[in-house]
mmCIF file of the N, C-alpha and C atoms, coordinates in Angstrom:
data_MODEL
# 
_entry.id   MODEL 
# 
loop_
_atom_site.group_PDB 
_atom_site.id 
_atom_site.type_symbol 
_atom_site.label_atom_id 
_atom_site.label_alt_id 
_atom_site.label_comp_id 
_atom_site.label_asym_id 
_atom_site.label_entity_id 
_atom_site.label_seq_id 
_atom_site.pdbx_PDB_ins_code 
_atom_site.Cartn_x 
_atom_site.Cartn_y 
_atom_site.Cartn_z 
_atom_site.occupancy 
_atom_site.B_iso_or_equiv 
_atom_site.pdbx_formal_charge 
_atom_site.auth_seq_id 
_atom_site.auth_comp_id 
_atom_site.auth_asym_id 
_atom_site.auth_atom_id 
_atom_site.pdbx_PDB_model_num 
ATOM 1   N N  . ASP A 1 1  ? 20.546  -5.925 18.401  1.00 0.00 ? 1  ASP A N  1 
ATOM 2   C CA . ASP A 1 1  ? 21.065  -6.420 17.101  1.00 0.00 ? 1  ASP A CA 1 
ATOM 3   C C  . ASP A 1 1  ? 20.618  -6.017 15.836  1.00 0.00 ? 1  ASP A C  1 
ATOM 4   N N  . ILE A 1 2  ? 20.908  -4.685 15.086  1.00 0.00 ? 2  ILE A N  1 
ATOM 5   C CA . ILE A 1 2  ? 20.894  -3.675 13.674  1.00 0.00 ? 2  ILE A CA 1 
ATOM 6   C C  . ILE A 1 2  ? 20.100  -4.755 12.643  1.00 0.00 ? 2  ILE A C  1 
ATOM 7   N N  . LEU A 1 3  ? 21.006  -5.787 12.804  1.00 0.00 ? 3  LEU A N  1 
ATOM 8   C CA . LEU A 1 3  ? 21.057  -6.702 11.433  1.00 0.00 ? 3  LEU A CA 1 
ATOM 9   C C  . LEU A 1 3  ? 20.059  -7.875 11.460  1.00 0.00 ? 3  LEU A C  1 
ATOM 10  N N  . CYS A 1 4  ? 19.803  -8.104 12.988  1.00 0.00 ? 4  CYS A N  1 
ATOM 11  C CA . CYS A 1 4  ? 18.669  -9.679 13.070  1.00 0.00 ? 4  CYS A CA 1 
ATOM 12  C C  . CYS A 1 4  ? 17.342  -8.353 12.653  1.00 0.00 ? 4  CYS A C  1 
ATOM 13  N N  . THR A 1 5  ? 17.045  -7.196 12.920  1.00 0.00 ? 5  THR A N  1 
ATOM 14  C CA . THR A 1 5  ? 15.939  -7.047 12.768  1.00 0.00 ? 5  THR A CA 1 
ATOM 15  C C  . THR A 1 5  ? 15.503  -6.502 11.082  1.00 0.00 ? 5  THR A C  1 
ATOM 16  N N  . PRO A 1 6  ? 14.720  -7.478 10.802  1.00 0.00 ? 6  PRO A N  1 
ATOM 17  C CA . PRO A 1 6  ? 13.604  -7.156 9.645   1.00 0.00 ? 6  PRO A CA 1 
ATOM 18  C C  . PRO A 1 6  ? 12.912  -5.601 9.145   1.00 0.00 ? 6  PRO A C  1 
ATOM 19  N N  . ILE A 1 7  ? 13.498  -5.672 8.175   1.00 0.00 ? 7  ILE A N  1 
ATOM 20  C CA . ILE A 1 7  ? 12.621  -4.380 7.621   1.00 0.00 ? 7  ILE A CA 1 
ATOM 21  C C  . ILE A 1 7  ? 11.882  -4.413 7.087   1.00 0.00 ? 7  ILE A C  1 
ATOM 22  N N  . LYS A 1 8  ? 10.819  -3.703 7.826   1.00 0.00 ? 8  LYS A N  1 
ATOM 23  C CA . LYS A 1 8  ? 9.355   -3.699 7.540   1.00 0.00 ? 8  LYS A CA 1 
ATOM 24  C C  . LYS A 1 8  ? 9.301   -3.797 5.826   1.00 0.00 ? 8  LYS A C  1 
ATOM 25  N N  . ASN A 1 9  ? 8.720   -3.996 5.618   1.00 0.00 ? 9  ASN A N  1 
ATOM 26  C CA . ASN A 1 9  ? 7.690   -4.718 3.627   1.00 0.00 ? 9  ASN A CA 1 
ATOM 27  C C  . ASN A 1 9  ? 6.132   -2.993 3.713   1.00 0.00 ? 9  ASN A C  1 
ATOM 28  N N  . TRP A 1 10 ? 6.448   -1.884 4.829   1.00 0.00 ? 10 TRP A N  1 
ATOM 29  C CA . TRP A 1 10 ? 5.058   -0.993 4.343   1.00 0.00 ? 10 TRP A CA 1 
ATOM 30  C C  . TRP A 1 10 ? 4.461   -0.939 2.867   1.00 0.00 ? 10 TRP A C  1 
ATOM 31  N N  . LYS A 1 11 ? 5.331   -1.306 1.956   1.00 0.00 ? 11 LYS A N  1 
ATOM 32  C CA . LYS A 1 11 ? 4.190   -1.533 0.448   1.00 0.00 ? 11 LYS A CA 1 
ATOM 33  C C  . LYS A 1 11 ? 3.601   -2.605 0.494   1.00 0.00 ? 11 LYS A C  1 
ATOM 34  N N  . ALA A 1 12 ? 3.676   -4.007 1.058   1.00 0.00 ? 12 ALA A N  1 
ATOM 35  C CA . ALA A 1 12 ? 2.825   -5.038 1.434   1.00 0.00 ? 12 ALA A CA 1 
ATOM 36  C C  . ALA A 1 12 ? 2.259   -4.683 2.570   1.00 0.00 ? 12 ALA A C  1 
ATOM 37  N N  . LEU A 1 13 ? 2.411   -3.963 3.720   1.00 0.00 ? 13 LEU A N  1 
ATOM 38  C CA . LEU A 1 13 ? 1.680   -3.980 3.784   1.00 0.00 ? 13 LEU A CA 1 
ATOM 39  C C  . LEU A 1 13 ? 0.458   -3.241 4.081   1.00 0.00 ? 13 LEU A C  1 
ATOM 40  N N  . PHE A 1 14 ? 1.154   -1.771 3.494   1.00 0.00 ? 14 PHE A N  1 
ATOM 41  C CA . PHE A 1 14 ? -0.879  -0.681 2.819   1.00 0.00 ? 14 PHE A CA 1 
ATOM 42  C C  . PHE A 1 14 ? -1.170  -1.617 1.689   1.00 0.00 ? 14 PHE A C  1 
ATOM 43  N N  . GLN A 1 15 ? -0.243  -2.584 0.949   1.00 0.00 ? 15 GLN A N  1 
ATOM 44  C CA . GLN A 1 15 ? -1.186  -3.665 -0.098  1.00 0.00 ? 15 GLN A CA 1 
ATOM 45  C C  . GLN A 1 15 ? -2.282  -4.373 0.729   1.00 0.00 ? 15 GLN A C  1 
ATOM 46  N N  . GLU A 1 16 ? -2.218  -4.622 1.617   1.00 0.00 ? 16 GLU A N  1 
ATOM 47  C CA . GLU A 1 16 ? -3.114  -5.635 2.525   1.00 0.00 ? 16 GLU A CA 1 
ATOM 48  C C  . GLU A 1 16 ? -4.046  -4.851 3.341   1.00 0.00 ? 16 GLU A C  1 
ATOM 49  N N  . TYR A 1 17 ? -3.667  -2.907 3.607   1.00 0.00 ? 17 TYR A N  1 
ATOM 50  C CA . TYR A 1 17 ? -4.655  -2.789 4.097   1.00 0.00 ? 17 TYR A CA 1 
ATOM 51  C C  . TYR A 1 17 ? -5.725  -2.014 2.966   1.00 0.00 ? 17 TYR A C  1 
ATOM 52  N N  . ALA A 1 18 ? -4.959  -1.482 2.091   1.00 0.00 ? 18 ALA A N  1 
ATOM 53  C CA . ALA A 1 18 ? -5.816  -1.429 1.211   1.00 0.00 ? 18 ALA A CA 1 
ATOM 54  C C  . ALA A 1 18 ? -7.040  -2.566 0.418   1.00 0.00 ? 18 ALA A C  1 
ATOM 55  N N  . GLN A 1 19 ? -6.765  -3.600 0.806   1.00 0.00 ? 19 GLN A N  1 
ATOM 56  C CA . GLN A 1 19 ? -7.420  -4.530 -0.372  1.00 0.00 ? 19 GLN A CA 1 
ATOM 57  C C  . GLN A 1 19 ? -8.597  -5.097 0.580   1.00 0.00 ? 19 GLN A C  1 
ATOM 58  N N  . LYS A 1 20 ? -7.645  -5.468 2.287   1.00 0.00 ? 20 LYS A N  1 
ATOM 59  C CA . LYS A 1 20 ? -8.853  -5.583 3.058   1.00 0.00 ? 20 LYS A CA 1 
ATOM 60  C C  . LYS A 1 20 ? -10.059 -4.785 3.317   1.00 0.00 ? 20 LYS A C  1 
ATOM 61  N N  . ASN A 1 21 ? -9.892  -2.601 3.752   1.00 0.00 ? 21 ASN A N  1 
ATOM 62  C CA . ASN A 1 21 ? -10.893 -2.136 3.947   1.00 0.00 ? 21 ASN A CA 1 
ATOM 63  C C  . ASN A 1 21 ? -11.362 -1.502 2.833   1.00 0.00 ? 21 ASN A C  1 
ATOM 64  N N  . TYR A 1 22 ? -10.582 -1.466 1.239   1.00 0.00 ? 22 TYR A N  1 
ATOM 65  C CA . TYR A 1 22 ? -10.968 -1.087 0.325   1.00 0.00 ? 22 TYR A CA 1 
ATOM 66  C C  . TYR A 1 22 ? -10.911 -1.774 -1.585  1.00 0.00 ? 22 TYR A C  1 
ATOM 67  N N  . GLN A 1 23 ? -11.131 -3.088 -0.976  1.00 0.00 ? 23 GLN A N  1 
ATOM 68  C CA . GLN A 1 23 ? -10.579 -3.661 -2.015  1.00 0.00 ? 23 GLN A CA 1 
ATOM 69  C C  . GLN A 1 23 ? -9.980  -3.159 -3.235  1.00 0.00 ? 23 GLN A C  1 
ATOM 70  N N  . CYS A 1 24 ? -9.316  -2.824 -3.485  1.00 0.00 ? 24 CYS A N  1 
ATOM 71  C CA . CYS A 1 24 ? -8.299  -2.476 -4.246  1.00 0.00 ? 24 CYS A CA 1 
ATOM 72  C C  . CYS A 1 24 ? -7.001  -1.974 -4.388  1.00 0.00 ? 24 CYS A C  1 
ATOM 73  N N  . PRO A 1 25 ? -5.975  -2.269 -5.232  1.00 0.00 ? 25 PRO A N  1 
ATOM 74  C CA . PRO A 1 25 ? -4.862  -2.164 -4.840  1.00 0.00 ? 25 PRO A CA 1 
ATOM 75  C C  . PRO A 1 25 ? -4.665  -0.545 -4.834  1.00 0.00 ? 25 PRO A C  1 
ATOM 76  N N  . PRO A 1 26 ? -3.411  0.416  -3.953  1.00 0.00 ? 26 PRO A N  1 
ATOM 77  C CA . PRO A 1 26 ? -3.137  1.454  -3.766  1.00 0.00 ? 26 PRO A CA 1 
ATOM 78  C C  . PRO A 1 26 ? -2.522  1.852  -5.110  1.00 0.00 ? 26 PRO A C  1 
ATOM 79  N N  . ILE A 1 27 ? -2.779  2.882  -5.198  1.00 0.00 ? 27 ILE A N  1 
ATOM 80  C CA . ILE A 1 27 ? -1.315  3.974  -6.460  1.00 0.00 ? 27 ILE A CA 1 
ATOM 81  C C  . ILE A 1 27 ? -0.837  4.897  -6.159  1.00 0.00 ? 27 ILE A C  1 
ATOM 82  N N  . TYR A 1 28 ? 0.899   4.156  -6.409  1.00 0.00 ? 28 TYR A N  1 
ATOM 83  C CA . TYR A 1 28 ? 1.628   4.855  -6.323  1.00 0.00 ? 28 TYR A CA 1 
ATOM 84  C C  . TYR A 1 28 ? 1.945   6.349  -7.277  1.00 0.00 ? 28 TYR A C  1 
ATOM 85  N N  . LYS A 1 29 ? 1.914   7.241  -7.149  1.00 0.00 ? 29 LYS A N  1 
ATOM 86  C CA . LYS A 1 29 ? 1.926   8.736  -8.098  1.00 0.00 ? 29 LYS A CA 1 
ATOM 87  C C  . LYS A 1 29 ? 2.924   9.127  -7.768  1.00 0.00 ? 29 LYS A C  1 
ATOM 88  N N  . VAL A 1 30 ? 3.646   9.564  -8.504  1.00 0.00 ? 30 VAL A N  1 
ATOM 89  C CA . VAL A 1 30 ? 5.107   10.351 -8.688  1.00 0.00 ? 30 VAL A CA 1 
ATOM 90  C C  . VAL A 1 30 ? 4.704   11.806 -8.693  1.00 0.00 ? 30 VAL A C  1 
ATOM 91  N N  . LEU A 1 31 ? 5.007   12.141 -7.503  1.00 0.00 ? 31 LEU A N  1 
ATOM 92  C CA . LEU A 1 31 ? 4.489   14.280 -8.126  1.00 0.00 ? 31 LEU A CA 1 
ATOM 93  C C  . LEU A 1 31 ? 6.098   15.219 -8.246  1.00 0.00 ? 31 LEU A C  1 
ATOM 94  N N  . GLU A 1 32 ? 7.102   14.347 -7.945  1.00 0.00 ? 32 GLU A N  1 
ATOM 95  C CA . GLU A 1 32 ? 7.832   15.206 -8.737  1.00 0.00 ? 32 GLU A CA 1 
ATOM 96  C C  . GLU A 1 32 ? 9.610   14.386 -8.620  1.00 0.00 ? 32 GLU A C  1 
ATOM 97  N N  . SER A 1 33 ? 9.931   14.320 -9.252  1.00 0.00 ? 33 SER A N  1 
ATOM 98  C CA . SER A 1 33 ? 11.345  14.706 -9.322  1.00 0.00 ? 33 SER A CA 1 
ATOM 99  C C  . SER A 1 33 ? 12.357  15.484 -9.999  1.00 0.00 ? 33 SER A C  1 
ATOM 100 N N  . VAL A 1 34 ? 13.277  15.571 -9.191  1.00 0.00 ? 34 VAL A N  1 
ATOM 101 C CA . VAL A 1 34 ? 14.480  16.564 -9.025  1.00 0.00 ? 34 VAL A CA 1 
ATOM 102 C C  . VAL A 1 34 ? 15.468  15.919 -9.110  1.00 0.00 ? 34 VAL A C  1 
ATOM 103 N N  . GLY A 1 35 ? 16.329  16.622 -9.787  1.00 0.00 ? 35 GLY A N  1 
ATOM 104 C CA . GLY A 1 35 ? 18.176  16.759 -9.526  1.00 0.00 ? 35 GLY A CA 1 
ATOM 105 C C  . GLY A 1 35 ? 18.450  16.029 -11.573 1.00 0.00 ? 35 GLY A C  1 
ATOM 106 N N  . PRO A 1 36 ? 19.419  15.985 -11.572 1.00 0.00 ? 36 PRO A N  1 
ATOM 107 C CA . PRO A 1 36 ? 20.153  15.613 -12.043 1.00 0.00 ? 36 PRO A CA 1 
ATOM 108 C C  . PRO A 1 36 ? 20.084  14.126 -11.827 1.00 0.00 ? 36 PRO A C  1 
ATOM 109 N N  . ASP A 1 37 ? 20.223  13.131 -13.356 1.00 0.00 ? 37 ASP A N  1 
ATOM 110 C CA . ASP A 1 37 ? 19.746  11.902 -13.526 1.00 0.00 ? 37 ASP A CA 1 
ATOM 111 C C  . ASP A 1 37 ? 20.324  11.149 -12.218 1.00 0.00 ? 37 ASP A C  1 
ATOM 112 N N  . HIS A 1 38 ? 21.812  11.133 -12.438 1.00 0.00 ? 38 HIS A N  1 
ATOM 113 C CA . HIS A 1 38 ? 22.385  10.069 -11.619 1.00 0.00 ? 38 HIS A CA 1 
ATOM 114 C C  . HIS A 1 38 ? 22.323  10.227 -9.948  1.00 0.00 ? 38 HIS A C  1 
ATOM 115 N N  . SER A 1 39 ? 21.981  11.378 -9.921  1.00 0.00 ? 39 SER A N  1 
ATOM 116 C CA . SER A 1 39 ? 21.371  11.509 -8.658  1.00 0.00 ? 39 SER A CA 1 
ATOM 117 C C  . SER A 1 39 ? 19.792  12.850 -8.062  1.00 0.00 ? 39 SER A C  1 
ATOM 118 N N  . LYS A 1 40 ? 18.619  11.466 -8.869  1.00 0.00 ? 40 LYS A N  1 
ATOM 119 C CA . LYS A 1 40 ? 17.368  12.196 -8.926  1.00 0.00 ? 40 LYS A CA 1 
ATOM 120 C C  . LYS A 1 40 ? 16.841  11.722 -7.116  1.00 0.00 ? 40 LYS A C  1 
ATOM 121 N N  . LEU A 1 41 ? 16.089  12.611 -7.100  1.00 0.00 ? 41 LEU A N  1 
ATOM 122 C CA . LEU A 1 41 ? 14.941  12.512 -5.643  1.00 0.00 ? 41 LEU A CA 1 
ATOM 123 C C  . LEU A 1 41 ? 13.591  12.942 -6.062  1.00 0.00 ? 41 LEU A C  1 
ATOM 124 N N  . PHE A 1 42 ? 13.093  11.937 -5.642  1.00 0.00 ? 42 PHE A N  1 
ATOM 125 C CA . PHE A 1 42 ? 11.748  11.381 -6.183  1.00 0.00 ? 42 PHE A CA 1 
ATOM 126 C C  . PHE A 1 42 ? 10.477  11.581 -4.681  1.00 0.00 ? 42 PHE A C  1 
ATOM 127 N N  . SER A 1 43 ? 9.625   12.260 -5.084  1.00 0.00 ? 43 SER A N  1 
ATOM 128 C CA . SER A 1 43 ? 8.449   12.154 -4.354  1.00 0.00 ? 43 SER A CA 1 
ATOM 129 C C  . SER A 1 43 ? 7.272   11.870 -4.711  1.00 0.00 ? 43 SER A C  1 
ATOM 130 N N  . ILE A 1 44 ? 6.763   11.176 -4.190  1.00 0.00 ? 44 ILE A N  1 
ATOM 131 C CA . ILE A 1 44 ? 5.492   10.510 -4.773  1.00 0.00 ? 44 ILE A CA 1 
ATOM 132 C C  . ILE A 1 44 ? 4.661   9.990  -3.889  1.00 0.00 ? 44 ILE A C  1 
ATOM 133 N N  . ALA A 1 45 ? 3.068   9.923  -3.954  1.00 0.00 ? 45 ALA A N  1 
ATOM 134 C CA . ALA A 1 45 ? 1.396   9.636  -3.148  1.00 0.00 ? 45 ALA A CA 1 
ATOM 135 C C  . ALA A 1 45 ? 1.777   8.193  -3.150  1.00 0.00 ? 45 ALA A C  1 
ATOM 136 N N  . ALA A 1 46 ? 1.170   7.777  -2.114  1.00 0.00 ? 46 ALA A N  1 
ATOM 137 C CA . ALA A 1 46 ? 0.210   7.262  -2.304  1.00 0.00 ? 46 ALA A CA 1 
ATOM 138 C C  . ALA A 1 46 ? -1.633  7.127  -1.871  1.00 0.00 ? 46 ALA A C  1 
ATOM 139 N N  . MET A 1 47 ? -2.209  6.478  -3.064  1.00 0.00 ? 47 MET A N  1 
ATOM 140 C CA . MET A 1 47 ? -2.476  6.663  -3.257  1.00 0.00 ? 47 MET A CA 1 
ATOM 141 C C  . MET A 1 47 ? -4.283  5.586  -3.111  1.00 0.00 ? 47 MET A C  1 
ATOM 142 N N  . ILE A 1 48 ? -5.762  6.090  -2.637  1.00 0.00 ? 48 ILE A N  1 
ATOM 143 C CA . ILE A 1 48 ? -6.502  4.681  -2.974  1.00 0.00 ? 48 ILE A CA 1 
ATOM 144 C C  . ILE A 1 48 ? -7.550  5.784  -3.129  1.00 0.00 ? 48 ILE A C  1 
ATOM 145 N N  . ASN A 1 49 ? -8.377  4.889  -4.027  1.00 0.00 ? 49 ASN A N  1 
ATOM 146 C CA . ASN A 1 49 ? -9.372  5.320  -4.561  1.00 0.00 ? 49 ASN A CA 1 
ATOM 147 C C  . ASN A 1 49 ? -8.957  7.089  -4.427  1.00 0.00 ? 49 ASN A C  1 
ATOM 148 N N  . ASN A 1 50 ? -8.388  7.359  -5.676  1.00 0.00 ? 50 ASN A N  1 
ATOM 149 C CA . ASN A 1 50 ? -7.630  9.186  -4.820  1.00 0.00 ? 50 ASN A CA 1 
ATOM 150 C C  . ASN A 1 50 ? -7.548  10.203 -4.035  1.00 0.00 ? 50 ASN A C  1 
ATOM 151 N N  . GLN A 1 51 ? -7.739  9.070  -2.898  1.00 0.00 ? 51 GLN A N  1 
ATOM 152 C CA . GLN A 1 51 ? -7.221  9.624  -1.577  1.00 0.00 ? 51 GLN A CA 1 
ATOM 153 C C  . GLN A 1 51 ? -5.973  9.904  -1.774  1.00 0.00 ? 51 GLN A C  1 
ATOM 154 N N  . GLU A 1 52 ? -5.596  10.113 -0.867  1.00 0.00 ? 52 GLU A N  1 
ATOM 155 C CA . GLU A 1 52 ? -4.169  10.178 -0.878  1.00 0.00 ? 52 GLU A CA 1 
ATOM 156 C C  . GLU A 1 52 ? -3.817  9.949  0.913   1.00 0.00 ? 52 GLU A C  1 
ATOM 157 N N  . PHE A 1 53 ? -3.257  9.196  0.922   1.00 0.00 ? 53 PHE A N  1 
ATOM 158 C CA . PHE A 1 53 ? -2.595  8.224  2.278   1.00 0.00 ? 53 PHE A CA 1 
ATOM 159 C C  . PHE A 1 53 ? -1.477  8.164  3.111   1.00 0.00 ? 53 PHE A C  1 
ATOM 160 N N  . GLY A 1 54 ? -0.889  8.977  2.224   1.00 0.00 ? 54 GLY A N  1 
ATOM 161 C CA . GLY A 1 54 ? 0.955   9.448  2.487   1.00 0.00 ? 54 GLY A CA 1 
ATOM 162 C C  . GLY A 1 54 ? 1.992   9.670  1.469   1.00 0.00 ? 54 GLY A C  1 
ATOM 163 N N  . ARG A 1 55 ? 2.881   10.749 1.807   1.00 0.00 ? 55 ARG A N  1 
ATOM 164 C CA . ARG A 1 55 ? 3.867   10.861 0.759   1.00 0.00 ? 55 ARG A CA 1 
ATOM 165 C C  . ARG A 1 55 ? 4.902   10.631 1.224   1.00 0.00 ? 55 ARG A C  1 
ATOM 166 N N  . GLY A 1 56 ? 6.216   11.039 0.208   1.00 0.00 ? 56 GLY A N  1 
ATOM 167 C CA . GLY A 1 56 ? 7.713   9.960  0.613   1.00 0.00 ? 56 GLY A CA 1 
ATOM 168 C C  . GLY A 1 56 ? 8.550   10.471 -0.437  1.00 0.00 ? 56 GLY A C  1 
ATOM 169 N N  . ILE A 1 57 ? 9.384   10.831 -0.080  1.00 0.00 ? 57 ILE A N  1 
ATOM 170 C CA . ILE A 1 57 ? 10.620  11.246 -0.697  1.00 0.00 ? 57 ILE A CA 1 
ATOM 171 C C  . ILE A 1 57 ? 12.311  10.102 -0.354  1.00 0.00 ? 57 ILE A C  1 
ATOM 172 N N  . GLY A 1 58 ? 12.693  9.883  -2.040  1.00 0.00 ? 58 GLY A N  1 
ATOM 173 C CA . GLY A 1 58 ? 13.593  8.769  -1.499  1.00 0.00 ? 58 GLY A CA 1 
ATOM 174 C C  . GLY A 1 58 ? 14.223  9.043  -2.827  1.00 0.00 ? 58 GLY A C  1 
ATOM 175 N N  . SER A 1 59 ? 15.341  8.840  -3.459  1.00 0.00 ? 59 SER A N  1 
ATOM 176 C CA . SER A 1 59 ? 15.905  8.683  -4.701  1.00 0.00 ? 59 SER A CA 1 
ATOM 177 C C  . SER A 1 59 ? 16.425  7.459  -5.378  1.00 0.00 ? 59 SER A C  1 
ATOM 178 N N  . SER A 1 60 ? 15.420  6.522  -5.569  1.00 0.00 ? 60 SER A N  1 
ATOM 179 C CA . SER A 1 60 ? 15.295  5.221  -5.978  1.00 0.00 ? 60 SER A CA 1 
ATOM 180 C C  . SER A 1 60 ? 13.018  5.854  -6.421  1.00 0.00 ? 60 SER A C  1 
ATOM 181 N N  . LYS A 1 61 ? 12.316  5.735  -6.768  1.00 0.00 ? 61 LYS A N  1 
ATOM 182 C CA . LYS A 1 61 ? 10.984  4.799  -7.034  1.00 0.00 ? 61 LYS A CA 1 
ATOM 183 C C  . LYS A 1 61 ? 10.531  4.637  -6.084  1.00 0.00 ? 61 LYS A C  1 
ATOM 184 N N  . LYS A 1 62 ? 11.892  3.368  -5.812  1.00 0.00 ? 62 LYS A N  1 
ATOM 185 C CA . LYS A 1 62 ? 10.737  2.058  -4.846  1.00 0.00 ? 62 LYS A CA 1 
ATOM 186 C C  . LYS A 1 62 ? 10.786  2.730  -3.403  1.00 0.00 ? 62 LYS A C  1 
ATOM 187 N N  . GLU A 1 63 ? 11.992  3.256  -3.770  1.00 0.00 ? 63 GLU A N  1 
ATOM 188 C CA . GLU A 1 63 ? 12.354  4.410  -2.561  1.00 0.00 ? 63 GLU A CA 1 
ATOM 189 C C  . GLU A 1 63 ? 12.027  5.013  -1.432  1.00 0.00 ? 63 GLU A C  1 
ATOM 190 N N  . ALA A 1 64 ? 11.119  5.508  -2.924  1.00 0.00 ? 64 ALA A N  1 
ATOM 191 C CA . ALA A 1 64 ? 10.095  6.877  -2.538  1.00 0.00 ? 64 ALA A CA 1 
ATOM 192 C C  . ALA A 1 64 ? 8.918   6.091  -1.568  1.00 0.00 ? 64 ALA A C  1 
ATOM 193 N N  . GLN A 1 65 ? 8.788   5.443  -2.816  1.00 0.00 ? 65 GLN A N  1 
ATOM 194 C CA . GLN A 1 65 ? 7.290   4.306  -2.772  1.00 0.00 ? 65 GLN A CA 1 
ATOM 195 C C  . GLN A 1 65 ? 6.658   3.743  -1.115  1.00 0.00 ? 65 GLN A C  1 
ATOM 196 N N  . GLN A 1 66 ? 7.858   2.639  -0.809  1.00 0.00 ? 66 GLN A N  1 
ATOM 197 C CA . GLN A 1 66 ? 8.593   2.760  0.807   1.00 0.00 ? 66 GLN A CA 1 
ATOM 198 C C  . GLN A 1 66 ? 8.155   3.755  2.115   1.00 0.00 ? 66 GLN A C  1 
ATOM 199 N N  . ALA A 1 67 ? 8.470   4.492  1.638   1.00 0.00 ? 67 ALA A N  1 
ATOM 200 C CA . ALA A 1 67 ? 8.422   5.786  2.347   1.00 0.00 ? 67 ALA A CA 1 
ATOM 201 C C  . ALA A 1 67 ? 7.264   6.359  2.440   1.00 0.00 ? 67 ALA A C  1 
ATOM 202 N N  . ALA A 1 68 ? 6.262   6.744  1.122   1.00 0.00 ? 68 ALA A N  1 
ATOM 203 C CA . ALA A 1 68 ? 4.945   7.299  1.147   1.00 0.00 ? 68 ALA A CA 1 
ATOM 204 C C  . ALA A 1 68 ? 4.216   6.005  2.298   1.00 0.00 ? 68 ALA A C  1 
ATOM 205 N N  . ALA A 1 69 ? 4.433   4.530  1.866   1.00 0.00 ? 69 ALA A N  1 
ATOM 206 C CA . ALA A 1 69 ? 3.676   3.241  2.352   1.00 0.00 ? 69 ALA A CA 1 
ATOM 207 C C  . ALA A 1 69 ? 3.627   3.559  3.670   1.00 0.00 ? 69 ALA A C  1 
ATOM 208 N N  . ALA A 1 70 ? 5.115   3.887  4.638   1.00 0.00 ? 70 ALA A N  1 
ATOM 209 C CA . ALA A 1 70 ? 5.182   4.129  5.555   1.00 0.00 ? 70 ALA A CA 1 
ATOM 210 C C  . ALA A 1 70 ? 4.430   5.051  6.406   1.00 0.00 ? 70 ALA A C  1 
# 
């Protein structure tokens, strides 16, 4: 049942990974935001020590950050 499956908090997992392996928190950098204010799409990079680990796109910064962390 899909309702019983917890949604992974990719940001929290990525944060733990960054702290454990690099002793610093990840940074989420907005690369681009396109579209009108009521329906923007954000492109975000997940970075540790200026190295990109992933990119994500979402209709909110939070959603894009989760996608980048995944």
